[in-house]
N, CA, C and O of each residue as an XYZ file, in Angstrom:
220
protein
N     -13.478     14.295    -18.421
C     -12.116     14.795    -18.441
C     -11.254     13.906    -17.530
O     -11.567     13.763    -16.348
N     -10.185     13.313    -18.051
C      -9.356     12.414    -17.234
C      -8.590     13.172    -16.157
O      -8.184     14.319    -16.342
N      -8.404     12.490    -15.021
C      -7.665     13.080    -13.916
C      -6.168     13.019    -14.215
O      -5.688     12.083    -14.855
N      -5.448     14.019    -13.748
C      -4.001     14.005    -13.924
C      -3.371     13.081    -12.881
O      -4.010     12.701    -11.900
N      -2.131     12.737    -13.110
C      -1.390     11.876    -12.171
C      -1.339     12.519    -10.786
O      -1.447     11.824     -9.776
N      -1.176     13.836    -10.736
C      -1.098     14.519     -9.443
C      -2.403     14.402     -8.671
O      -2.390     14.244     -7.451
N      -3.543     14.480     -9.378
C      -4.837     14.359     -8.709
C      -4.996     12.977     -8.079
O      -5.549     12.843     -6.988
N      -4.516     11.971     -8.764
C      -4.623     10.604     -8.262
C      -3.688     10.400     -7.073
O      -4.055      9.725     -6.111
N      -2.499     10.967     -7.126
C      -1.494     10.802     -6.073
C      -1.751     11.682     -4.847
O      -1.205     11.414     -3.776
N      -2.562     12.715     -4.983
C      -2.746     13.704     -3.917
C      -3.165     13.099     -2.576
O      -2.581     13.462     -1.555
N      -4.146     12.194     -2.528
C      -4.511     11.635     -1.211
C      -3.353     10.898     -0.543
O      -3.252     10.882      0.684
N      -2.486     10.294     -1.336
C      -1.335      9.579     -0.781
C      -0.284     10.575     -0.316
O       0.248     10.449      0.787
N       0.020     11.569     -1.154
C       1.074     12.525     -0.814
C       0.690     13.412      0.363
O       1.569     13.919      1.059
N      -0.608     13.612      0.600
C      -1.024     14.455      1.721
C      -1.347     13.641      2.979
O      -1.713     14.213      4.006
N      -1.216     12.327      2.906
C      -1.499     11.460      4.054
C      -0.371     11.567      5.077
O       0.756     11.927      4.736
N      -0.683     11.252      6.330
C       0.367     11.234      7.359
C       1.447     10.200      6.994
O       1.171      9.252      6.260
N       2.667     10.382      7.502
C       3.768      9.470      7.168
C       3.447      8.001      7.458
O       3.857      7.119      6.703
N       2.715      7.731      8.547
C       2.383      6.342      8.885
C       1.505      5.717      7.795
O       1.690      4.556      7.430
N       0.559      6.492      7.284
C      -0.336      5.993      6.236
C       0.445      5.798      4.942
O       0.238      4.811      4.236
N       1.330      6.721      4.628
C       2.165      6.571      3.431
C       3.007      5.302      3.523
O       3.177      4.591      2.532
N       3.531      5.023      4.709
C       4.342      3.819      4.920
C       3.497      2.563      4.690
O       3.953      1.621      4.043
N       2.286      2.546      5.210
C       1.389      1.396      5.029
C       1.094      1.200      3.552
O       1.182      0.081      3.048
N       0.746      2.265      2.858
C       0.407      2.172      1.438
C       1.588      1.633      0.647
O       1.417      0.748     -0.191
N       2.781      2.152      0.898
C       3.960      1.712      0.153
C       4.266      0.234      0.408
O       4.557     -0.512     -0.527
N       4.200     -0.185      1.671
C       4.516     -1.580      1.993
C       3.471     -2.545      1.419
O       3.823     -3.616      0.925
N       2.194     -2.170      1.484
C       1.145     -3.031      0.927
C       1.292     -3.105     -0.587
O       1.117     -4.172     -1.176
N       1.613     -1.980     -1.223
C       1.819     -1.962     -2.673
C       2.973     -2.898     -3.058
O       2.852     -3.682     -3.999
N       4.087     -2.813     -2.330
C       5.233     -3.682     -2.629
C       4.886     -5.146     -2.397
O       5.288     -6.009     -3.179
N       4.146     -5.434     -1.333
C       3.725     -6.802     -1.041
C       2.858     -7.348     -2.170
O       3.079     -8.460     -2.651
N       1.878     -6.564     -2.585
C       0.984     -7.009     -3.656
C       1.741     -7.177     -4.959
O       1.486     -8.131     -5.695
N       2.667     -6.275     -5.266
C       3.451     -6.389     -6.489
C       4.265     -7.680     -6.479
O       4.315     -8.391     -7.484
N       4.898     -7.983     -5.360
C       5.705     -9.206     -5.297
C       4.825    -10.442     -5.417
O       5.232    -11.438     -6.015
N       3.620    -10.386     -4.853
C       2.696    -11.515     -4.955
C       2.232    -11.706     -6.392
O       2.088    -12.839     -6.850
N       1.997    -10.618     -7.104
C       1.599    -10.714     -8.509
C       2.742    -11.255     -9.353
O       2.526    -12.062    -10.257
N       3.970    -10.805     -9.055
C       5.136    -11.293     -9.802
C       5.315    -12.799     -9.636
O       5.726    -13.492    -10.567
N       5.001    -13.299     -8.435
C       5.146    -14.737     -8.164
C       3.875    -15.512     -8.486
O       3.840    -16.739     -8.388
N       2.823    -14.775     -8.875
C       1.505    -15.372     -9.131
C       1.004    -16.120     -7.888
O       0.407    -17.191     -7.986
N       1.264    -15.526     -6.723
C       0.867    -16.117     -5.448
C      -0.647    -16.008     -5.275
O      -1.240    -14.966     -5.556
N      -1.256    -17.080     -4.814
C      -2.702    -17.102     -4.591
C      -3.052    -17.157     -3.109
O      -4.225    -17.281     -2.756
N      -2.050    -17.068     -2.240
C      -2.290    -17.184     -0.807
C      -3.003    -15.984     -0.229
O      -3.231    -14.986     -0.912
N      -3.352    -16.096      1.046
C      -4.044    -15.016      1.744
C      -3.069    -13.882      2.054
O      -1.920    -14.121      2.424
N      -3.536    -12.663      1.901
C      -2.694    -11.493      2.127
C      -3.079    -10.770      3.419
O      -2.322     -9.920      3.888
N      -4.226    -11.084      3.999
C      -4.741    -10.345      5.153
C      -3.769    -10.320      6.334
O      -3.578     -9.271      6.950
N      -3.160    -11.446      6.655
C      -2.227    -11.492      7.783
C      -1.019    -10.597      7.527
O      -0.532     -9.928      8.439
N      -0.534    -10.585      6.280
C       0.604     -9.732      5.937
C       0.239     -8.258      6.062
O       1.036     -7.464      6.562
N      -0.949     -7.887      5.616
C      -1.392     -6.492      5.726
C      -1.570     -6.112      7.190
O      -1.197     -5.007      7.585
N      -2.122     -6.992      7.991
C      -2.289     -6.728      9.419
C      -0.933     -6.478     10.073
O      -0.805     -5.566     10.890
N       0.065     -7.262      9.733
C       1.410     -7.080     10.273
C       1.972     -5.718      9.876
O       2.571     -5.031     10.703
N       1.784     -5.324      8.618
C       2.267     -4.023      8.133
C       1.613     -2.893      8.924
O       2.295     -1.958      9.345
N       0.295     -2.971      9.129
C      -0.419     -1.916      9.858
C       0.041     -1.866     11.306
O       0.244     -0.780     11.849
N       0.207     -3.019     11.938
C       0.666     -3.041     13.337
C       2.046     -2.414     13.472
O       2.303     -1.674     14.422
N       2.939     -2.709     12.521
C       4.290     -2.130     12.569
C       4.229     -0.605     12.430
O       4.988      0.108     13.087
N       3.342     -0.113     11.588
C       3.257      1.332     11.328
C       2.708      2.116     12.506
O       3.071      3.275     12.703
N       1.836      1.495     13.291
C       1.216      2.233     14.390
C       1.945      2.082     15.719
O       1.564      2.710     16.707
N       2.974      1.270     15.753
C       3.738      1.098     16.998
C       4.648      2.279     17.250
O       5.365      2.304     18.251
């Protein structure tokens, strides 16, 4: 039986605001990288996003 959209979104919607912020920023970063077909490393960008969220 396939999961509904709400079931998939639930862990994100119930996460603390800091985690939601990290998820949204990483998603936008990855989307922009896919749009540009970027092959560079993403780890440093994700680390920066996480550091900003926990400050």
